[in-house]
N, CA, C and O of each residue as an XYZ file, in Angstrom:
552
protein
N      -5.454      0.781    -11.729
C      -6.063      1.730    -10.790
C      -6.178      1.063     -9.488
O      -6.081      1.775     -8.488
N      -6.391     -0.328     -9.336
C      -6.501     -1.041     -8.235
C      -5.176     -0.890     -7.422
O      -5.190     -0.588     -6.229
N      -4.001     -1.123     -8.147
C      -2.683     -1.152     -7.534
C      -2.292      0.148     -6.914
O      -1.721      0.141     -5.823
N      -2.596      1.403     -7.614
C      -2.436      2.806     -6.998
C      -3.373      2.817     -5.638
O      -2.914      3.082     -4.527
N      -4.680      2.506     -5.881
C      -5.683      2.668     -4.830
C      -5.102      1.739     -3.557
O      -5.101      2.186     -2.411
N      -4.670      0.567     -3.842
C      -4.119     -0.432     -2.851
C      -2.969      0.118     -2.163
O      -2.984     -0.068     -0.946
N      -1.903      0.794     -2.667
C      -1.021      1.347     -2.197
C      -1.352      2.475     -1.196
O      -0.746      2.555     -0.128
N      -2.323      3.349     -1.552
C      -2.909      4.500     -0.829
C      -3.434      3.962      0.414
O      -3.130      4.390      1.527
N      -4.332      2.890      0.149
C      -5.104      2.310      1.280
C      -4.113      1.590      2.391
O      -4.314      1.631      3.605
N      -3.199      1.038      1.859
C      -2.202      0.354      2.719
C      -1.516      1.331      3.556
O      -1.336      1.194      4.767
N      -1.125      2.366      2.820
C      -0.281      3.497      3.745
C      -1.126      4.073      4.630
O      -0.672      4.462      5.706
N      -2.416      4.214      4.340
C      -3.343      4.820      5.225
C      -3.584      3.913      6.443
O      -3.628      4.307      7.609
N      -3.726      2.724      6.046
C      -4.016      1.718      7.250
C      -2.799      1.595      8.213
O      -2.926      1.570      9.437
N      -1.467      1.512      7.479
C      -0.260      1.310      8.221
C      -0.114      2.531      9.211
O       0.374      2.423     10.336
N      -0.539      3.576      8.727
C      -0.297      4.748      9.539
C      -1.172      4.815     10.888
O      -0.874      5.501     11.865
N      -2.290      3.998     10.777
C      -3.161      4.028     11.929
C      -2.710      2.908     12.970
O      -3.195      2.925     14.101
N      -1.822      1.972     12.613
C      -1.530      1.010     13.256
C      -0.361      1.213     14.206
O       0.667      1.513     13.599
N      -0.235      1.138     15.470
C       1.000      1.394     16.289
C       1.808      0.187     16.181
O       1.352     -0.931     15.943
N       3.262      0.527     16.406
C       4.166     -0.446     16.288
C       4.058     -1.781     17.163
O       4.486     -2.859     16.751
N       3.486     -1.621     18.327
C       3.308     -2.762     19.206
C       1.892     -3.457     19.040
O       1.524     -4.320     19.836
N       1.088     -3.029     17.933
C      -0.207     -3.561     18.032
C      -0.175     -5.059     17.388
O       0.673     -5.392     16.560
N      -1.117     -5.849     17.829
C      -1.391     -7.100     17.264
C      -2.494     -7.075     16.339
O      -3.635     -6.800     16.711
N      -2.187     -7.360     15.104
C      -3.057     -7.159     13.903
C      -3.504     -8.389     13.245
O      -2.732     -9.317     13.006
N      -4.846     -8.397     12.931
C      -5.434     -9.487     12.063
C      -5.696     -8.789     10.745
O      -6.395     -7.776     10.726
N      -5.156     -9.299      9.627
C      -5.081     -8.732      8.374
C      -5.628     -9.830      7.276
O      -5.105    -10.937      7.140
N      -6.644     -9.412      6.587
C      -7.084    -10.306      5.536
C      -6.083    -10.590      4.309
O      -5.299     -9.682      4.033
N      -6.047    -11.649      3.629
C      -5.071    -11.852      2.675
C      -5.928    -11.711      1.302
O      -6.978    -12.331      1.132
N      -5.355    -10.806      0.319
C      -6.350    -10.560     -0.768
C      -6.565    -11.730     -1.660
O      -5.794    -12.689     -1.708
N      -7.757    -11.592     -2.431
C      -7.988    -12.320     -3.590
C      -7.273    -11.623     -4.826
O      -7.149    -10.399     -4.778
N      -6.829    -12.265     -5.852
C      -6.028    -11.513     -6.788
C      -6.743    -10.493     -7.589
O      -6.107     -9.576     -8.108
N      -8.103    -10.603     -7.728
C      -8.934     -9.434     -8.517
C      -9.953     -8.864     -7.708
O     -10.735     -9.572     -7.074
N      -9.989     -7.565     -7.692
C     -11.040     -6.887     -7.290
C     -11.010     -6.521     -5.795
O     -12.016     -6.007     -5.306
N      -9.971     -6.741     -5.071
C      -9.850     -6.267     -3.694
C      -8.472     -5.594     -3.653
O      -7.603     -5.698     -4.518
N      -8.407     -4.906     -2.543
C      -7.233     -4.196     -2.122
C      -6.245     -5.120     -2.113
O      -6.529     -6.238     -1.684
N      -4.921     -4.852     -2.572
C      -3.792     -5.790     -2.324
C      -3.277     -5.677     -0.854
O      -2.710     -4.609     -0.624
N      -3.340     -6.379     -0.019
C      -2.863     -6.038      1.290
C      -1.332     -6.593      1.303
O      -0.814     -6.656      2.418
N      -0.679     -6.934      0.369
C       0.847     -7.281      0.335
C       1.614     -5.976      0.861
O       2.464     -6.148      1.735
N       1.368     -4.682      0.385
C       2.186     -3.683      1.039
C       2.002     -3.387      2.389
O       2.947     -2.896      3.006
N       0.783     -3.637      3.033
C       0.523     -3.384      4.282
C       1.031     -4.541      4.984
O       1.472     -4.299      6.107
N       1.075     -5.774      4.579
C       1.748     -6.797      5.369
C       3.274     -6.458      5.476
O       3.876     -6.429      6.550
N       3.767     -6.237      4.407
C       5.363     -5.950      4.359
C       5.615     -4.939      5.380
O       6.514     -5.101      6.205
N       4.706     -3.678      5.368
C       5.151     -2.723      6.332
C       4.821     -3.051      7.746
O       5.495     -2.608      8.675
N       3.819     -3.803      7.911
C       3.663     -4.318      9.396
C       4.745     -5.294      9.902
O       5.208     -5.261     11.042
N       5.088     -6.137      8.968
C       6.240     -7.173      9.362
C       7.456     -6.234      9.670
O       8.070     -6.335     10.732
N       7.756     -5.393      8.788
C       8.907     -4.449      8.914
C       8.949     -3.690     10.320
O      10.002     -3.469     10.918
N       7.602     -3.293     10.808
C       7.410     -2.489     11.993
C       7.444     -3.317     13.283
O       7.446     -2.778     14.389
N       7.473     -4.777     13.089
C       7.380     -5.616     14.100
C       6.243     -5.939     14.761
O       6.232     -6.462     15.875
N       5.097     -5.595     14.001
C       3.865     -6.088     14.517
C       3.727     -7.524     14.484
O       4.399     -8.257     13.759
N       2.766     -7.934     15.356
C       2.448     -9.327     15.450
C       1.148     -9.508     14.534
O       0.119     -8.856     14.713
N       1.306    -10.422     13.579
C       0.154    -10.579     12.449
C      -0.378    -11.952     12.547
O       0.319    -12.903     12.900
N      -1.817    -12.053     12.180
C      -2.552    -13.015     12.258
C      -3.316    -12.999     10.909
O      -3.897    -11.957     10.601
N      -3.363    -14.082     10.070
C      -3.953    -14.099      8.720
C      -5.035    -15.224      8.644
O      -4.790    -16.213      9.335
N      -6.056    -15.234      8.003
C      -7.025    -16.181      7.901
C      -6.804    -17.607      7.284
O      -6.164    -17.770      6.246
N      -7.312    -18.506      7.911
C      -7.433    -19.930      7.172
C      -8.781    -20.377      7.205
O      -9.374    -20.298      8.281
N      -9.301    -20.782      6.322
C     -10.814    -21.452      6.177
C     -10.541    -22.848      6.164
O      -9.803    -23.311      5.294
N     -11.077    -23.594      7.070
C     -10.846    -24.815      7.375
C     -11.993    -25.842      7.017
O     -11.772    -27.032      7.241
N     -13.139    -25.479      6.505
C     -14.201    -26.230      6.101
C     -15.171    -25.404      5.273
O     -14.794    -24.359      4.744
N     -16.236    -25.788      5.170
C     -17.257    -25.302      4.221
C     -18.343    -24.272      4.872
O     -19.097    -23.624      4.145
N     -18.366    -24.175      6.191
C     -19.352    -23.300      6.633
C     -18.664    -21.916      7.344
O     -17.477    -21.886      7.669
N     -19.396    -21.023      7.493
C     -18.907    -19.676      7.846
C     -18.214    -19.795      9.309
O     -17.515    -18.884      9.752
N     -18.435    -20.850      9.934
C     -17.836    -21.067     11.225
C     -16.458    -21.489     11.304
O     -15.902    -21.558     12.399
N     -15.804    -21.807     10.121
C     -14.813    -22.570      9.939
C     -13.559    -21.773      9.587
O     -12.680    -22.277      8.887
N     -13.480    -20.639     10.026
C     -12.421    -19.530      9.593
C     -11.671    -19.426     11.071
O     -12.288    -19.420     12.136
N     -10.240    -19.347     10.943
C      -9.471    -19.101     12.114
C      -8.533    -18.062     11.604
O      -8.273    -17.946     10.407
N      -7.996    -17.253     12.611
C      -6.888    -16.289     12.224
C      -5.492    -16.953     12.991
O      -5.476    -17.213     14.194
N      -4.510    -17.143     12.211
C      -3.364    -17.832     12.662
C      -2.293    -16.916     12.542
O      -2.214    -16.075     11.647
N      -1.290    -17.119     13.646
C       0.030    -16.155     13.663
C       0.849    -16.638     12.382
O       0.951    -17.796     11.978
N       1.445    -15.407     11.802
C       2.305    -15.691     10.729
C       3.503    -14.760     11.297
O       3.323    -13.598     11.660
N       4.651    -15.375     11.320
C       5.980    -14.962     11.661
C       6.527    -13.828     10.900
O       6.888    -12.764     11.402
N       6.562    -14.139      9.626
C       7.380    -13.207      8.860
C       6.834    -13.432      7.083
O       5.958    -14.229      6.748
N       7.425    -12.725      6.345
C       6.947    -12.674      4.944
C       7.335    -14.012      4.197
O       6.698    -14.465      3.246
N       8.487    -14.599      4.765
C       9.014    -15.831      4.297
C       7.994    -16.772      4.616
O       7.497    -17.402      3.682
N       7.582    -16.981      5.828
C       6.450    -17.914      6.241
C       5.268    -17.922      5.315
O       4.771    -18.917      4.787
N       4.851    -16.546      5.181
C       3.566    -16.213      4.367
C       3.833    -16.853      2.847
O       3.076    -17.635      2.271
N       4.968    -16.379      2.391
C       5.239    -16.886      0.955
C       5.194    -18.502      0.726
O       5.046    -18.994     -0.393
N       5.329    -19.211      1.833
C       5.435    -20.452      1.879
C       4.055    -21.255      1.691
O       3.991    -22.446      1.389
N       3.052    -20.473      1.900
C       1.642    -21.067      1.959
C       1.073    -21.261      0.580
O       1.205    -20.368     -0.258
N       0.463    -22.351      0.312
C       0.016    -22.619     -1.291
C      -1.255    -21.656     -1.253
O      -1.657    -21.094     -0.234
N      -1.774    -21.562     -2.410
C      -3.100    -20.818     -2.751
C      -4.188    -21.800     -2.435
O      -4.085    -23.013     -2.619
N      -5.239    -21.188     -1.947
C      -6.594    -21.768     -1.663
C      -7.400    -21.794     -3.151
O      -6.966    -21.349     -4.214
N      -8.509    -22.351     -2.944
C      -9.479    -22.288     -4.104
C      -9.847    -20.750     -4.643
O     -10.269    -20.456     -5.761
N      -9.601    -19.968     -3.669
C      -9.907    -18.625     -3.975
C      -8.646    -17.854     -4.431
O      -8.718    -16.659     -4.719
N      -7.457    -18.575     -4.495
C      -6.218    -17.945     -4.858
C      -5.639    -17.167     -3.707
O      -4.790    -16.311     -3.953
N      -6.017    -17.388     -2.500
C      -5.459    -16.641     -1.330
C      -4.494    -17.563     -0.618
O      -4.811    -18.705     -0.284
N      -3.396    -17.069     -0.415
C      -2.475    -17.950      0.557
C      -2.952    -18.476      1.788
O      -3.396    -17.693      2.628
N      -2.918    -19.794      2.023
C      -3.374    -20.276      3.189
C      -2.462    -21.435      3.739
O      -2.164    -22.349      2.970
N      -1.999    -21.437      5.058
C      -1.280    -22.491      5.448
C      -1.762    -23.896      5.319
O      -2.973    -24.080      5.440
N      -0.998    -24.885      5.095
C      -1.557    -26.267      5.057
C      -1.909    -26.726      6.468
O      -1.679    -26.144      7.528
N      -2.540    -27.939      6.249
C      -2.977    -28.767      7.535
C      -1.653    -28.654      8.552
O      -1.696    -28.261      9.718
N      -0.554    -29.063      7.877
C       0.637    -29.356      8.742
C       1.256    -28.051      9.391
O       1.726    -28.025     10.528
N       1.195    -26.926      8.490
C       1.685    -25.777      8.900
C       0.750    -25.208     10.007
O       1.191    -24.727     11.050
N      -0.678    -25.303      9.682
C      -1.523    -24.580     10.681
C      -1.636    -25.335     12.176
O      -2.027    -24.767     13.196
N      -1.260    -26.570     12.097
C      -1.373    -27.379     13.377
C      -0.277    -26.815     14.384
O      -0.427    -27.010     15.590
N       0.761    -26.159     13.926
C       1.592    -25.486     14.923
C       1.542    -24.069     15.125
O       2.354    -23.466     15.826
N       0.382    -23.421     14.378
C       0.433    -21.905     14.543
C      -0.558    -21.505     15.717
O      -1.507    -22.209     16.064
N      -0.212    -20.262     16.294
C      -1.069    -19.825     17.319
C      -2.346    -19.113     16.827
O      -2.323    -18.304     15.899
N      -3.401    -19.442     17.465
C      -4.823    -19.037     16.876
C      -5.035    -17.690     17.645
O      -4.856    -17.557     18.856
N      -5.428    -16.732     16.804
C      -5.680    -15.322     17.167
C      -6.705    -15.176     18.389
O      -6.507    -14.351     19.281
N      -7.795    -16.016     18.372
C      -8.813    -15.983     19.521
C      -8.271    -16.602     20.760
O      -8.921    -16.491     21.800
N      -7.140    -17.244     20.745
C      -6.424    -17.865     22.023
C      -5.425    -16.942     22.426
O      -4.962    -17.055     23.561
N      -5.018    -16.032     21.657
C      -3.748    -15.255     21.947
C      -4.140    -14.047     22.760
O      -5.286    -13.907     23.185
N      -3.059    -13.077     22.995
C      -3.310    -11.917     23.675
C      -4.281    -11.142     22.755
O      -4.355    -11.463     21.569
N      -5.037    -10.121     23.261
C      -5.974     -9.222     22.494
C      -5.406     -8.818     21.336
O      -4.287     -8.314     21.235
N      -6.244     -9.058     20.377
C      -5.897     -8.416     18.963
C      -6.379     -6.995     19.067
O      -7.503     -6.717     19.487
N      -5.476     -6.084     18.663
C      -5.742     -4.734     18.773
C      -6.565     -4.165     17.467
O      -7.524     -3.404     17.591
N      -6.115     -4.588     16.315
C      -6.562     -4.114     15.045
C      -7.057     -5.186     14.061
O      -6.308     -6.140     13.851
N      -8.087     -5.133     13.520
C      -8.580     -6.118     12.667
C      -8.878     -5.311     11.261
O      -9.622     -4.332     11.215
N      -8.269     -5.799     10.250
C      -8.488     -5.312      8.831
C      -9.232     -6.418      8.019
O      -8.679     -7.507      7.865
N     -10.423     -6.183      7.513
C     -11.300     -7.015      6.920
C     -11.530     -6.588      5.549
O     -11.423     -5.390      5.287
N     -11.871     -7.529      4.533
C     -12.300     -7.058      3.301
C     -13.752     -6.594      3.273
O     -14.464     -7.104      4.138
N     -14.265     -5.816      2.531
C     -15.416     -5.353      2.379
C     -15.922     -4.812      0.959
O     -15.163     -4.128      0.272
N     -17.067     -5.094      0.578
C     -17.531     -4.553     -0.640
C     -18.074     -3.118     -0.387
O     -17.960     -2.214     -1.215
N     -18.678     -2.981      0.834
C     -19.255     -1.753      1.238
C     -19.303     -1.638      2.747
O     -19.304     -2.677      3.407
N     -19.342     -0.512      3.320
C     -19.665     -0.293      4.801
C     -20.796      0.714      4.910
O     -20.876      1.559      4.019
N     -21.599      0.721      5.811
C     -22.510      1.651      6.176
C     -22.213      2.568      7.189
O     -21.177      2.463      7.846
N     -23.185      3.626      7.408
C     -22.728      4.629      8.373
C     -22.606      4.096      9.716
O     -22.088      4.879     10.513
N     -22.957      2.948     10.178
C     -22.895      2.303     11.318
C     -21.642      1.420     11.380
O     -21.369      0.759     12.382
N     -20.920      1.436     10.314
C     -19.595      0.592     10.181
C     -20.095     -1.047      9.988
O     -19.280     -1.928     10.261
N     -21.182     -1.335      9.606
C     -21.514     -2.699      9.130
C     -21.097     -2.936      7.872
O     -21.084     -2.088      6.980
N     -20.750     -4.077      7.764
C     -19.947     -4.508      6.381
C     -20.757     -5.334      5.712
O     -21.550     -6.126      6.221
N     -20.513     -5.108      4.273
C     -20.995     -5.833      3.242
C     -19.883     -6.715      2.538
O     -19.086     -6.129      1.806
N     -19.777     -8.092      2.711
C     -18.664     -8.722      2.012
C     -19.133     -9.428      0.945
O     -20.065     -8.991      0.271
N     -18.487    -10.686      0.661
C     -18.582    -11.430     -0.519
C     -19.909    -12.528     -0.236
O     -20.311    -13.239     -1.157
N     -20.455    -12.572      0.969
C     -21.599    -13.185      1.043
C     -21.568    -14.538      1.909
O     -22.575    -15.201      2.158
N     -20.330    -14.837      2.311
C     -20.185    -16.343      2.851
C     -20.332    -16.172      4.444
O     -20.781    -17.089      5.132
N     -19.938    -14.978      4.970
C     -20.109    -14.711      6.470
C     -18.879    -15.145      7.282
O     -18.936    -14.971      8.499
N     -17.694    -15.730      6.711
C     -16.560    -15.979      7.304
C     -16.081    -15.025      8.369
O     -15.883    -15.327      9.546
N     -15.893    -13.649      7.732
C     -15.338    -12.695      8.816
C     -16.409    -12.249      9.763
O     -16.035    -12.012     10.912
N     -17.620    -12.101      9.491
C     -18.650    -11.731     10.371
C     -18.841    -12.593     11.604
O     -19.111    -12.156     12.723
N     -18.656    -13.968     11.250
C     -18.720    -14.982     12.200
C     -17.510    -14.888     13.221
O     -17.569    -14.988     14.446
N     -16.345    -14.661     12.383
C     -15.052    -14.619     13.220
C     -15.071    -13.422     14.074
O     -14.518    -13.475     15.172
N     -15.654    -12.346     13.676
C     -15.651    -11.090     14.453
C     -16.493    -11.187     15.760
O     -16.158    -10.674     16.828
N     -17.676    -11.938     15.535
C     -18.479    -12.262     16.602
C     -17.817    -12.939     17.668
O     -17.881    -12.509     18.820
N     -17.081    -14.140     17.312
C     -16.272    -14.785     18.299
C     -15.126    -14.066     18.886
O     -14.723    -14.322     20.021
N     -14.575    -13.132     18.096
C     -13.514    -12.274     18.801
C     -14.068    -11.301     19.762
O     -13.403    -11.013     20.757
N     -15.302    -10.733     19.543
C     -15.910     -9.828     20.582
C     -16.293    -10.741     21.751
O     -16.311    -10.238     22.874
N     -16.565    -11.890     21.613
C     -16.936    -12.689     22.871
C     -15.684    -13.266     23.470
O     -15.794    -13.733     24.604
N     -14.541    -13.304     22.896
C     -13.313    -13.866     23.613
C     -12.799    -12.981     24.652
O     -11.811    -13.309     25.310
């Protein structure tokens, strides 16, 4: 059921993203989240510039969005403790940071629920909420 719902969600999201858009996309945990793999593949094929998350510490202030050139680079990332692909320290050292880049046009974040004001309920760590605050201030 999640894979069919993931396909539909990714198709809907891809339809909303213009071909020249700069996009920040979450990378899915293997269970219980929309699988963003199909969306990433579509956006790479459309030539979008993509940024993906990397957690670099234990606090909610330690997440960055880093540029990923293509699906080959993404496939080279080892899995984190959450089983999410993340670039190694060596890979991340040479990657463009989304907060320092040209404006990110679209941000796709995970969410358990959203309210009528588009406020997000996530997994409770606050990584994305903190990063979104930084993006708004950039």
